[in-house]
C-alpha positions as CSV (number, residue, x, y, z in Angstrom):
1,M,-5.1,23.2,-18.6
2,L,-3.3,22.1,-15.4
3,D,0.2,23.4,-14.8
4,L,1.6,20.3,-13.3
5,D,5.0,21.8,-12.5
6,K,3.4,24.5,-10.5
7,L,1.1,22.1,-8.8
8,L,4.1,19.9,-7.9
9,A,5.9,22.8,-6.3
10,D,2.7,23.9,-4.4
11,V,2.1,20.4,-3.1
12,K,5.6,20.0,-1.9
13,A,5.2,23.3,-0.1
14,C,1.9,22.1,1.4
15,K,-0.1,24.9,-0.2
16,T,-3.8,24.4,-0.6
17,I,-4.6,23.2,-4.1
18,P,-7.8,24.6,-5.5
19,E,-10.7,22.1,-5.4
20,D,-11.3,22.3,-9.1
21,D,-7.7,21.4,-9.8
22,V,-7.9,18.4,-7.5
23,Q,-11.0,17.2,-9.3
24,E,-9.3,17.6,-12.7
25,M,-6.2,15.8,-11.5
26,C,-8.3,12.9,-10.2
27,S,-10.3,12.7,-13.5
28,L,-7.1,12.7,-15.6
29,A,-5.5,10.0,-13.5
30,Q,-8.6,7.8,-13.8
31,E,-8.2,8.0,-17.5
32,L,-4.7,6.6,-17.2
33,L,-5.6,4.0,-14.5
34,I,-8.6,2.6,-16.4
35,M,-6.1,1.5,-19.1
36,E,-4.1,-0.5,-16.6
37,G,-5.0,-4.1,-15.7
38,N,-5.9,-5.6,-12.4
39,I,-2.3,-6.8,-12.4
40,E,-0.1,-4.2,-14.1
41,V,3.0,-5.6,-15.9
42,I,6.1,-3.5,-15.2
43,A,9.6,-4.0,-16.6
44,A,12.5,-3.9,-14.2
45,P,14.4,-1.9,-13.0
46,V,11.9,-0.6,-10.5
47,V,11.9,0.8,-7.0
48,I,9.2,-0.8,-4.8
49,C,7.8,1.2,-2.0
50,G,5.5,0.2,0.9
51,D,3.1,2.2,3.0
52,I,3.4,6.0,3.1
53,H,0.4,7.0,5.2
54,G,0.4,10.7,4.6
55,Q,4.0,11.3,5.6
56,L,4.7,13.8,2.8
57,H,8.1,14.9,3.9
58,D,9.4,11.4,4.1
59,L,8.0,10.7,0.7
60,I,9.9,13.6,-0.7
61,T,13.0,12.1,1.0
62,L,12.2,8.7,-0.6
63,F,12.3,10.3,-4.0
64,E,15.6,12.0,-3.2
65,I,17.1,8.7,-2.2
66,G,15.7,6.6,-5.1
67,G,16.0,9.3,-7.8
68,E,13.3,11.7,-9.0
69,P,11.0,10.5,-11.8
70,P,11.6,9.9,-14.6
71,H,15.2,9.0,-13.7
72,S,13.8,6.0,-11.7
73,R,10.7,3.9,-12.1
74,Y,8.5,3.4,-9.0
75,L,5.8,1.1,-7.8
76,F,3.9,2.1,-4.7
77,L,2.1,-0.7,-2.9
78,G,-0.8,1.3,-1.5
79,D,-1.8,2.9,1.8
80,F,-0.9,6.4,0.6
81,V,-3.3,8.1,3.0
82,D,-4.6,8.1,6.7
83,R,-2.8,8.7,10.0
84,G,-0.2,11.2,8.7
85,F,-0.9,14.9,8.7
86,Y,-0.4,15.3,4.9
87,S,-2.5,12.5,3.4
88,L,-4.0,14.7,0.7
89,E,-0.6,16.2,-0.3
90,T,0.9,12.8,-0.4
91,L,-1.7,11.4,-2.7
92,L,-1.7,14.5,-4.9
93,L,2.1,14.3,-5.2
94,L,1.8,10.7,-6.5
95,I,-1.0,11.7,-8.8
96,I,1.0,14.6,-10.3
97,Y,4.0,12.3,-10.9
98,K,1.7,9.7,-12.5
99,L,0.3,12.4,-14.8
100,K,3.7,13.7,-15.7
101,Y,5.5,10.3,-16.1
102,P,2.8,7.6,-16.5
103,D,5.4,4.9,-17.4
104,H,7.6,5.7,-14.4
105,I,5.0,5.8,-11.5
106,Y,2.7,2.9,-10.7
107,L,0.2,2.9,-7.9
108,I,-1.7,-0.1,-6.6
109,R,-4.5,-0.2,-4.1
110,G,-4.1,-0.7,-0.3
111,N,-6.7,-1.4,2.3
112,H,-6.7,2.3,3.2
113,E,-7.7,3.3,-0.3
114,S,-11.3,2.8,0.7
115,R,-14.3,5.0,1.6
116,Q,-15.0,3.1,4.8
117,I,-11.4,3.1,6.1
118,T,-10.6,6.7,5.2
119,S,-13.8,7.8,6.9
120,V,-12.4,6.5,10.2
121,Y,-8.6,6.9,10.1
122,G,-8.0,10.5,9.2
123,F,-8.2,11.2,5.5
124,Y,-11.9,12.2,5.5
125,D,-11.3,14.5,8.5
126,E,-8.3,16.0,6.8
127,C,-10.2,16.9,3.7
128,I,-13.0,18.4,5.7
129,R,-10.5,20.4,7.7
130,K,-8.7,21.8,4.6
131,Y,-11.8,22.4,2.4
132,D,-14.8,22.7,4.7
133,N,-16.6,20.1,2.6
134,A,-16.2,16.4,1.5
135,N,-15.9,17.0,-2.3
136,V,-12.1,16.5,-2.5
137,W,-12.4,13.3,-0.4
138,R,-15.1,12.0,-2.8
139,Y,-12.9,12.8,-5.9
140,C,-10.0,10.8,-4.3
141,C,-12.2,7.9,-3.4
142,E,-13.5,7.7,-6.9
143,L,-9.9,7.5,-8.0
144,F,-9.2,4.7,-5.6
145,D,-11.7,2.4,-7.4
146,Y,-9.5,2.6,-10.5
147,L,-6.2,1.5,-8.9
148,S,-4.8,-1.9,-9.9
149,L,-4.8,-4.7,-7.3
150,G,-1.3,-5.9,-8.0
151,A,1.7,-5.8,-10.3
152,Y,4.0,-8.3,-12.0
153,I,7.6,-7.3,-12.4
154,T,9.5,-8.8,-15.4
155,S,13.2,-9.2,-16.0
156,E,14.7,-7.3,-18.9
157,Y,16.5,-10.5,-19.8
158,G,13.5,-12.8,-20.0
159,G,13.2,-16.4,-18.9
160,R,13.5,-15.5,-15.3
161,D,10.9,-15.9,-12.6
162,G,8.9,-12.7,-12.1
163,V,8.0,-10.8,-8.9
164,F,4.3,-10.5,-7.8
165,C,3.6,-7.3,-5.9
166,V,0.4,-6.7,-3.8
167,H,-0.5,-4.6,-0.8
168,G,-1.6,-7.4,1.6
169,G,-1.1,-10.9,0.6
170,L,-2.6,-14.1,-0.8
171,S,-6.2,-15.4,-0.9
172,P,-7.5,-18.9,-0.6
173,A,-9.8,-18.0,-3.6
174,I,-6.8,-17.3,-5.9
175,N,-4.4,-19.9,-7.2
176,K,-3.1,-18.3,-10.4
177,L,-2.4,-14.7,-11.2
178,D,-4.8,-14.9,-14.2
179,E,-7.7,-15.3,-11.7
180,I,-7.0,-11.8,-10.3
181,S,-7.6,-10.4,-13.8
182,M,-11.2,-11.6,-13.5
183,I,-12.0,-9.5,-10.5
184,D,-14.2,-6.4,-11.0
185,R,-11.9,-4.0,-9.2
186,K,-13.9,-0.8,-9.9
187,Q,-15.8,-0.8,-6.6
188,E,-15.4,-0.1,-2.9
189,V,-13.2,-2.7,-1.2
190,P,-15.6,-5.5,-0.2
191,H,-15.7,-7.0,3.3
192,E,-14.7,-10.5,2.1
193,G,-13.6,-12.4,-1.0
194,A,-10.5,-12.4,-3.2
195,M,-10.3,-8.6,-3.6
196,C,-10.5,-8.1,0.1
197,D,-7.9,-10.7,0.8
198,L,-5.4,-9.3,-1.6
199,L,-5.5,-6.0,0.3
200,W,-5.9,-7.3,3.9
201,S,-4.0,-10.7,4.3
202,D,-0.7,-11.2,6.1
203,P,2.0,-13.8,6.1
204,E,2.6,-15.7,9.3
205,K,5.7,-17.9,9.9
206,D,4.1,-19.9,12.7
207,I,1.4,-21.5,10.5
208,D,1.7,-23.5,7.3
209,S,-1.5,-23.0,5.5
210,W,-4.4,-20.6,6.3
211,A,-5.7,-19.1,9.5
212,L,-8.1,-16.4,10.6
213,S,-6.7,-12.9,10.6
214,P,-7.0,-11.0,13.8
215,R,-7.8,-8.0,11.6
216,G,-11.2,-9.4,10.9
217,A,-10.6,-9.2,7.2
218,G,-8.3,-11.3,4.9
219,Y,-6.4,-14.3,6.2
220,L,-3.0,-15.3,7.6
221,F,-1.1,-17.5,5.2
222,G,2.0,-19.6,5.8
223,E,5.0,-20.9,4.1
224,H,3.3,-23.8,2.3
225,E,0.7,-21.6,0.7
226,T,3.4,-19.1,-0.3
227,S,5.7,-21.7,-1.8
228,K,2.7,-23.2,-3.7
229,F,1.7,-19.8,-5.1
230,L,5.3,-19.1,-6.2
231,H,5.6,-22.4,-8.0
232,L,2.2,-22.3,-9.7
233,N,2.9,-18.9,-11.1
234,G,6.6,-19.1,-11.9
235,L,7.5,-16.4,-9.4
236,S,10.8,-15.8,-7.5
237,L,9.3,-13.4,-4.9
238,I,6.1,-11.9,-3.5
239,A,6.7,-8.3,-2.5
240,R,4.1,-6.7,-0.2
241,A,3.6,-4.0,2.4
242,H,0.7,-3.6,5.0
243,Q,2.7,-4.4,8.1
244,L,5.0,-2.2,10.1
245,V,8.6,-3.5,10.1
246,M,10.9,-1.8,12.5
247,E,13.9,-2.5,10.2
248,G,12.1,-1.2,7.1
249,Y,11.9,-4.6,5.4
250,K,11.7,-8.3,6.4
251,E,12.1,-11.4,4.3
252,L,10.2,-14.6,5.2
253,F,9.9,-18.1,3.9
254,D,13.5,-18.5,2.6
255,G,13.3,-15.2,0.8
256,G,10.2,-16.1,-1.1
257,L,8.3,-13.1,0.4
258,V,9.3,-9.7,1.6
259,T,7.4,-7.0,3.5
260,V,8.5,-3.4,2.6
261,W,7.6,-0.5,4.9
262,S,8.3,3.0,3.7
263,A,6.9,5.3,6.4
264,P,9.8,6.0,8.9
265,N,9.0,6.8,12.5
266,Y,5.4,5.7,11.7
267,C,2.8,8.1,13.1
268,Y,5.7,10.3,14.2
269,R,6.4,8.1,17.3
270,C,7.2,4.5,16.4
271,G,10.9,5.0,15.9
272,N,11.2,2.6,13.0
273,V,13.3,3.1,9.9
274,A,11.8,2.8,6.4
275,A,13.0,1.0,3.3
276,V,12.6,0.7,-0.4
277,L,13.4,-2.4,-2.6
278,R,15.2,-1.8,-5.8
279,L,15.0,-4.6,-8.4
280,N,17.6,-4.3,-11.2
281,E,17.2,-5.6,-14.8
282,A,17.9,-9.2,-13.6
283,L,15.5,-8.8,-10.6
284,D,18.4,-8.8,-8.1
285,R,17.4,-7.2,-4.8
286,E,18.9,-4.2,-3.2
287,Y,17.3,-2.7,0.0
288,T,17.9,0.9,1.0
289,T,16.8,2.1,4.4
290,F,16.2,5.7,5.6
291,E,15.2,7.6,8.7
292,S,12.4,10.1,9.1
293,V,12.6,13.8,8.5
294,S,9.1,14.2,9.9
295,T,9.8,13.7,13.6
296,T,9.3,17.4,14.3
297,Q,6.2,17.8,12.1
298,G,4.1,17.3,15.2
299,G,2.3,14.5,17.0
300,N,0.2,12.2,14.8
301,G,-1.0,14.9,12.3
302,G,-3.2,16.7,14.8
303,L,-5.6,13.8,15.1
304,G,-5.1,13.3,18.8
305,E,-4.4,10.1,20.7
306,E,-7.8,8.7,19.7
307,G,-7.2,9.4,16.0
308,V,-4.8,6.5,15.3
309,E,-5.6,2.9,15.2
310,D,-3.2,0.5,13.5
311,T,-5.4,-1.8,11.5
312,D,-2.1,-2.9,9.9
313,T,-0.9,-4.6,13.0
314,A,-2.5,-7.5,14.7
315,T,-1.9,-6.2,18.3
316,A,-4.0,-3.1,17.8
317,T,-7.4,-3.8,19.1
318,T,-8.6,-0.4,20.4
319,R,-8.2,3.1,19.1
320,G,-4.9,4.7,19.9
321,K,-3.5,1.5,21.6
322,E,-0.4,-0.4,20.6
323,V,0.0,1.5,17.3
324,C,3.6,0.4,17.0
325,G,2.8,-3.3,17.6
326,G,4.0,-6.3,15.6
327,G,2.7,-8.4,12.8
328,G,-0.1,-10.9,12.4
329,G,-1.0,-13.5,14.9
330,G,-0.5,-17.2,14.7
331,G,-2.9,-20.1,14.4
332,D,-3.1,-23.9,14.4
333,M,-5.0,-24.5,11.2
334,G,-3.9,-27.6,9.4
335,R,-2.5,-27.5,5.9
336,G,-5.1,-26.8,3.2
337,Y,-7.8,-25.9,5.8
338,I,-9.6,-22.6,5.0
339,P,-11.3,-21.2,8.1
340,S,-14.6,-19.5,8.1
341,K,-14.5,-15.7,8.0
342,R,-15.2,-13.6,11.1
343,P,-18.5,-11.6,11.3
344,V,-18.5,-8.4,9.4
345,V,-19.0,-6.5,12.6
346,E,-15.3,-7.2,13.4
347,Y,-14.1,-5.8,10.1
348,F,-12.5,-2.7,11.5
349,V,-10.7,-4.4,14.4
């Protein structure tokens, strides 16, 4: 039987966890996650956290700021791994907390919780470096397939508009939250379609409806589509991650959408602060920002200049270039127009 308290201490100390223990943790976590829906319903109060990207020491700081579980309830919006030096320890820390306090830690899938993406952007290489084989990477990737695609935050007082949480954004194939429940999520992230869009799309203030995403996956969506989705689903807010925000968080569309970013000094060089969003029982918002403790952890996790590509920012087009760039690009698509998707060959751009 796993000693979760010892494993928690070992992970925080960056000690190597035996491969068999990682396999058992992932298996036990799958048993919990399979019971959760594509959209997990969570009662406020809750602390919403954006991308972590393997920055373990900053994640530990985040818990110190927000309160250690089970004293606070947390929702993490995906992208736990890749780019940072401690992707495995970051993921294992979250898994251990999920096993210890399943009703106080919720994890949804990001675009980096994928075999294809982790094979390119650091997590696979990290597992090989630490274990001399790919077994641990495979256990984690199997776990990724069980993660929920979103969450719905409800008020303790009832009768109030809820909050929809997702890693990326909206999809032209999804109008109502119930439609997300029909997706078969237990698979590798597809190159296109609703599941892909939820994990890859971005808001864009300079368009009104839909436009092609410069990422080559998902779409850009504007204020009209955001307002329509909020109205159709009785929502007060869409909370998402997926894009670096130098101030840690950014509200758009008259406060109808917020991007939360929880990896300070991203890739150990971007100089940004991070943030978490706390929703109280009435779904009132409180943002807390914090700075990095990982600045001296070294470079970009030992991956080298060519080991970092920011698929989460539209300005990144080649490996290691413009990693601290801005958000999604614009477009001139008319309202209601859904553009054709880019060729799959551009998926990783």
